[in-house]
C-alpha positions, 0 to 999 in steps of 0.5 A, spaced: 273 211 676 270 209 683 274 209 689 274 210 696 279 214 700 278 216 707 280 223 705 276 225 699 270 220 700 267 215 696 266 218 689 261 215 684 256 219 680 249 221 683 243 217 682 236 218 682 231 215 686 230 208 684 225 203 686 227 196 689 222 190 689 223 184 692 218 178 690 218 172 694 214 166 692 213 159 693 210 154 687 206 150 693 201 156 696 199 163 694 196 168 699 195 175 700 200 180 699 205 183 704 209 190 702 215 192 706 216 199 704 222 204 705 223 211 704 231 213 703 234 215 697 231 209 694 224 206 695 224 199 697 218 194 696 217 187 698 211 183 696 210 176 699 205 172 696 207 165 700 201 165 705 204 160 709 210 163 710 208 171 711 203 175 714 202 182 713 205 189 715 209 195 713 216 198 715 217 205 713 224 209 715 227 216 713 234 218 713 236 225 717 243 226 717 245 220 714 241 216 720 235 212 719 229 213 724 225 206 723 217 206 724 215 199 725 208 195 725 210 188 727 208 182 722 209 175 723 212 169 719 211 162 721 216 157 717 213 151 714 219 145 714 215 141 709 216 146 703 222 148 699 226 154 700 221 160 697 224 163 691 226 171 691 226 176 685 230 182 686 228 187 681 230 194 680 227 199 675 233 203 672 232 210 668 238 212 663 245 212 666 242 211 673 247 208 678 244 204 684 246 199 689 244 192 687 244 188 694 243 180 694 240 178 701 239 171 698 242 165 694 242 167 687 240 162 682 246 164 677 253 167 680 255 169 673 252 176 670 251 173 663 247 168 666 243 171 671 241 177 666 240 173 660 235 175 656 233 181 660 238 186 657 235 186 649 238 193 647 240 196 653 247 196 656 249 194 663 255 196 667 256 192 674 262 194 679 264 190 685 268 192 690 275 187 691 276 187 699 283 184 697 286 189 693 281 195 695 279 196 688 273 196 684 272 191 678 267 192 673 264 188 667 260 191 662 254 189 657 254 192 650 248 190 646 250 187 640 257 185 643 256 182 649 260 182 656 267 185 657 271 187 662 273 184 669 270 177 672 265 178 677 261 173 681 254 175 684 255 172 691 250 171 697 250 177 701 255 182 697 252 188 694 254 190 687 253 197 683 249 197 677 249 202 671 244 202 665 244 205 659 237 205 655 236 204 648 234 210 645 226 208 645 226 206 652 224 210 658 226 205 663 228 198 664 227 193 669 232 188 671 231 182 676 236 177 679 233 171 681 235 166 687 232 162 693 232 165 701 237 160 704 235 155 710 242 157 713 246 163 715 249 167 709 256 168 710 261 173 707 268 174 708 271 180 712 278 182 710 282 188 713 280 194 710 273 196 707 268 191 705 262 192 701 256 189 705 248 189 706 243 186 710 243 179 710 235 179 709 231 182 704 228 187 710 231 192 715 235 188 720 239 191 726 247 191 725 247 185 730 244 181 724 251 179 722 256 177 728 261 183 726 260 185 734 263 178 736 268 177 731 270 184 729 275 189 732 272 193 738 275 199 741 274 205 746 276 210 741 272 211 734 278 212 731 281 205 733 274 201 732 271 198 726 266 203 723 260 202 718 259 207 713 253 209 709 254 208 701 254 216 701 261 215 705 258 218 712 260 214 718 254 211 721 256 206 727 262 204 731 264 198 734 265 200 741 267 197 748 262 197 753 266 193 759 268 186 756 262 187 751 263 190 744 256 194 742 255 198 736 254 205 737 252 211 733 250 219 733 244 219 737 242 219 744 241 214 746 247 212 741 243 209 736 247 205 730 241 205 726 239 199 721 241 195 715 236 197 709 234 192 704 236 194 697 242 198 700 250 197 700 254 199 706 262 200 707 264 196 713 271 198 715 275 192 719 281 194 723 283 188 725 289 184 722 286 177 721 280 176 716 274 172 718 267 169 716 261 173 718 255 169 719 248 173 718 241 171 721 237 166 717 230 168 715 226 163 719 221 168 722 218 175 721 217 175 728 219 182 730 
């Protein structure tokens, strides 16, 4: 059973390197490709083929002691108000029994997994795990070839990652699973409840922790033990929401204290130590103007 426990850590099957691909497109215009590549436990590639909305560039990062060093070549995006929101596909190539995070930094076209992955599974099985922040437990739903879906009700929510495990057909070496959606024209929102919350980047690119307004609405404290904490998916504390005079800032281990970034395709646990839940807002994709 998947669970999170502060004493023994987060327990899950080990997963192999998995490639995540974010394809952003718009039917009105196509142009040159741009690739955003991350190297951590997983490689993340983002291909943008909507020239009026994107330029070109490359991100690379490596984890050391569960921290991310980000090497950035800047690129730009100019929004075009006349065009509808661009479509996006988040694709993951699975090996047999691989388990990976499936982040959703966009508005999924279908919120029911049976509809979202219809026609993609064929003879392969799939199990989805979703963290329930209310009960602080996992919900799981499984697709079995020839039988269909069974288990708990799971809703694919914008901004909220899920875990996915594939069971391939005997003749298959790998299987690609894609989730379709739209880049939102307004901020993504996610309810943050007391306790653990499964979160990800609000955009399909690496973003600072302040891309969500956790620092404005979360529980900051002078002591790490009392402050909101962000954990990597491997149960390593990455950052703390600490008081700096009257302000709340995210700090990490590095000198100067660097809280790292939220990588696209990855999931994180946000431990909210407050008593009242709040609605977090993430920065909208309006301009890639780093």
